MARPAFI-709201 format. One record per residue (C-alpha): residue number from 0; residue in one letter; x, y, z. Coordinates in Angstrom, 1 decimal. Each point is the difference from the previous one (the first is absolute). Layout:
<node resi="NUM" resn="a" X="X" Y="Y" Z="Z"/>
...
This chain:
<node resi="0" resn="m" X="-48.6" Y="-67.1" Z="2.7"/>
<node resi="1" resn="g" X="-0.9" Y="-2.6" Z="2.4"/>
<node resi="2" resn="y" X="3.1" Y="-1.5" Z="2.1"/>
<node resi="3" resn="k" X="3.0" Y="0.8" Z="0.4"/>
<node resi="4" resn="l" X="3.6" Y="-1.7" Z="0.8"/>
<node resi="5" resn="r" X="2.7" Y="1.9" Z="1.6"/>
<node resi="6" resn="f" X="3.7" Y="-1.1" Z="1.0"/>
<node resi="7" resn="v" X="1.2" Y="2.5" Z="2.8"/>
<node resi="8" resn="q" X="3.8" Y="-0.4" Z="0.0"/>
<node resi="9" resn="k" X="2.1" Y="1.6" Z="3.1"/>
<node resi="10" resn="f" X="3.5" Y="0.3" Z="-1.2"/>
<node resi="11" resn="q" X="3.3" Y="1.2" Z="1.8"/>
<node resi="12" resn="l" X="0.7" Y="3.6" Z="0.2"/>
<node resi="13" resn="s" X="3.3" Y="0.1" Z="-0.8"/>
<node resi="14" resn="k" X="-0.6" Y="-2.3" Z="-3.3"/>
<node resi="15" resn="a" X="-3.0" Y="2.3" Z="-1.0"/>
<node resi="16" resn="f" X="2.3" Y="0.8" Z="-2.9"/>
<node resi="17" resn="e" X="1.1" Y="-3.8" Z="-0.9"/>
<node resi="18" resn="f" X="-4.2" Y="-1.2" Z="0.5"/>
<node resi="19" resn="l" X="-1.2" Y="2.6" Z="-2.0"/>
<node resi="20" resn="e" X="2.3" Y="-0.7" Z="-2.7"/>
<node resi="21" resn="i" X="-1.4" Y="-3.8" Z="-0.4"/>
<node resi="22" resn="e" X="-3.4" Y="1.1" Z="0.5"/>
<node resi="23" resn="k" X="0.7" Y="1.9" Z="-3.7"/>
<node resi="24" resn="q" X="0.3" Y="-3.1" Z="-1.3"/>
<node resi="25" resn="f" X="-3.1" Y="-1.1" Z="0.9"/>
<node resi="26" resn="e" X="-1.4" Y="2.9" Z="-1.5"/>
<node resi="27" resn="e" X="1.7" Y="-1.3" Z="-3.4"/>
<node resi="28" resn="f" X="-1.5" Y="-3.3" Z="0.5"/>
<node resi="29" resn="e" X="-3.2" Y="1.8" Z="-0.2"/>
<node resi="30" resn="q" X="0.5" Y="1.9" Z="-2.9"/>
<node resi="31" resn="k" X="1.6" Y="-2.6" Z="-1.9"/>
<node resi="32" resn="y" X="-2.0" Y="-3.0" Z="0.6"/>
<node resi="33" resn="p" X="-3.5" Y="0.1" Z="0.2"/>
<node resi="34" resn="e" X="-1.0" Y="-3.3" Z="2.0"/>
<node resi="35" resn="f" X="1.5" Y="2.8" Z="2.9"/>
<node resi="36" resn="p" X="-2.6" Y="1.5" Z="1.9"/>
<node resi="37" resn="k" X="0.1" Y="4.3" Z="-0.5"/>
<node resi="38" resn="g" X="0.2" Y="0.6" Z="3.7"/>
<node resi="39" resn="k" X="0.6" Y="3.4" Z="1.9"/>
<node resi="40" resn="r" X="3.1" Y="0.9" Z="2.0"/>
<node resi="41" resn="y" X="0.0" Y="2.2" Z="3.1"/>
<node resi="42" resn="l" X="2.2" Y="1.2" Z="2.9"/>
<node resi="43" resn="p" X="-1.7" Y="1.3" Z="2.9"/>
<node resi="44" resn="i" X="0.1" Y="3.8" Z="0.9"/>
<node resi="45" resn="c" X="-1.5" Y="-0.5" Z="3.7"/>
<node resi="46" resn="g" X="-2.7" Y="-2.5" Z="1.5"/>
<node resi="47" resn="m" X="0.3" Y="-3.4" Z="1.1"/>
<node resi="48" resn="h" X="3.0" Y="-1.5" Z="-2.0"/>
<node resi="49" resn="p" X="3.7" Y="1.5" Z="0.5"/>
<node resi="50" resn="s" X="1.3" Y="2.1" Z="-2.8"/>
<node resi="51" resn="n" X="2.5" Y="-2.9" Z="-1.1"/>
<node resi="52" resn="t" X="-3.3" Y="-2.3" Z="-1.4"/>
<node resi="53" resn="l" X="-0.6" Y="-0.5" Z="-3.5"/>
<node resi="54" resn="i" X="-4.4" Y="-1.1" Z="-0.5"/>
<node resi="55" resn="w" X="-0.5" Y="-1.6" Z="-3.6"/>
<node resi="56" resn="e" X="-3.4" Y="0.1" Z="-0.8"/>
<node resi="57" resn="c" X="-2.5" Y="-1.8" Z="-2.9"/>
<node resi="58" resn="d" X="-3.7" Y="0.2" Z="-0.6"/>
<node resi="59" resn="f" X="-2.0" Y="-2.7" Z="-1.2"/>
<node resi="60" resn="d" X="-3.5" Y="-0.8" Z="-0.8"/>
<node resi="61" resn="t" X="-0.1" Y="-3.1" Z="1.3"/>
<node resi="62" resn="l" X="1.7" Y="-2.2" Z="2.9"/>
<node resi="63" resn="d" X="0.2" Y="-2.8" Z="-2.3"/>
<node resi="64" resn="e" X="2.0" Y="2.2" Z="-2.3"/>
<node resi="65" resn="l" X="2.1" Y="1.4" Z="2.9"/>
<node resi="66" resn="q" X="1.0" Y="-3.4" Z="1.2"/>
<node resi="67" resn="a" X="0.9" Y="-0.7" Z="-3.3"/>
<node resi="68" resn="t" X="2.6" Y="2.5" Z="-0.1"/>
<node resi="69" resn="h" X="1.0" Y="-0.4" Z="3.4"/>
<node resi="70" resn="n" X="1.1" Y="-3.6" Z="-1.3"/>
<node resi="71" resn="f" X="1.9" Y="1.0" Z="-2.6"/>
<node resi="72" resn="l" X="1.8" Y="2.6" Z="1.6"/>
<node resi="73" resn="m" X="0.9" Y="-2.7" Z="3.0"/>
<node resi="74" resn="s" X="0.8" Y="-2.3" Z="-2.8"/>
<node resi="75" resn="d" X="1.7" Y="1.8" Z="-2.4"/>
<node resi="76" resn="n" X="3.7" Y="-0.3" Z="-0.3"/>
<node resi="77" resn="r" X="1.2" Y="3.3" Z="-1.6"/>
<node resi="78" resn="h" X="-1.7" Y="1.8" Z="3.2"/>
<node resi="79" resn="e" X="1.2" Y="-2.7" Z="2.7"/>
<node resi="80" resn="e" X="3.3" Y="0.4" Z="-1.1"/>
<node resi="81" resn="l" X="-0.1" Y="3.6" Z="0.4"/>
<node resi="82" resn="f" X="-2.0" Y="0.0" Z="3.1"/>
<node resi="83" resn="q" X="2.6" Y="-2.1" Z="1.6"/>
<node resi="84" resn="v" X="2.7" Y="2.4" Z="-1.0"/>
<node resi="85" resn="q" X="-2.1" Y="3.1" Z="1.5"/>
<node resi="86" resn="s" X="-1.0" Y="-2.1" Z="2.8"/>
<node resi="87" resn="q" X="2.9" Y="0.1" Z="1.7"/>
<node resi="88" resn="y" X="-0.3" Y="3.6" Z="0.8"/>
<node resi="89" resn="m" X="-3.2" Y="-0.4" Z="2.1"/>
<node resi="90" resn="l" X="-1.5" Y="0.3" Z="3.1"/>
<node resi="91" resn="d" X="-3.9" Y="-1.6" Z="-0.3"/>
<node resi="92" resn="a" X="-1.8" Y="-0.8" Z="-2.7"/>
<node resi="93" resn="y" X="-3.6" Y="-0.6" Z="-0.5"/>
<node resi="94" resn="t" X="-3.3" Y="-0.4" Z="-2.3"/>
<node resi="95" resn="e" X="-3.0" Y="1.7" Z="0.3"/>
<node resi="96" resn="i" X="-3.3" Y="-1.0" Z="-2.1"/>
<node resi="97" resn="y" X="-3.4" Y="2.7" Z="0.4"/>
<node resi="98" resn="r" X="-2.9" Y="-0.7" Z="-1.0"/>
<node resi="99" resn="p" X="-2.8" Y="2.5" Z="-0.6"/>
<node resi="100" resn="y" X="-2.3" Y="0.9" Z="2.5"/>
<node resi="101" resn="n" X="-3.7" Y="0.0" Z="-1.1"/>
<node resi="102" resn="s" X="-2.3" Y="2.2" Z="2.3"/>
């Protein structure tokens, strides 16, 4: 794979259950609707991010595919409505895009 899209979301530790329950609904979208990207989710054990951080990431062959997917996620009403519910538990959120390193 070439390019990686990551969403990093730090959530209120006291609301971890609520936040992660909503995240399960995003997982259901990915399974139910073929147009949703199939990402992997991670919760840090140790490292730069605190344990109340969710990292979602997905790989793409091209930057164009990544950008099209990002645009889709930012404009899809189903995704946006659920994000608005989940965002009440967020402390910080940002997007990362990585390109392959070719030496």
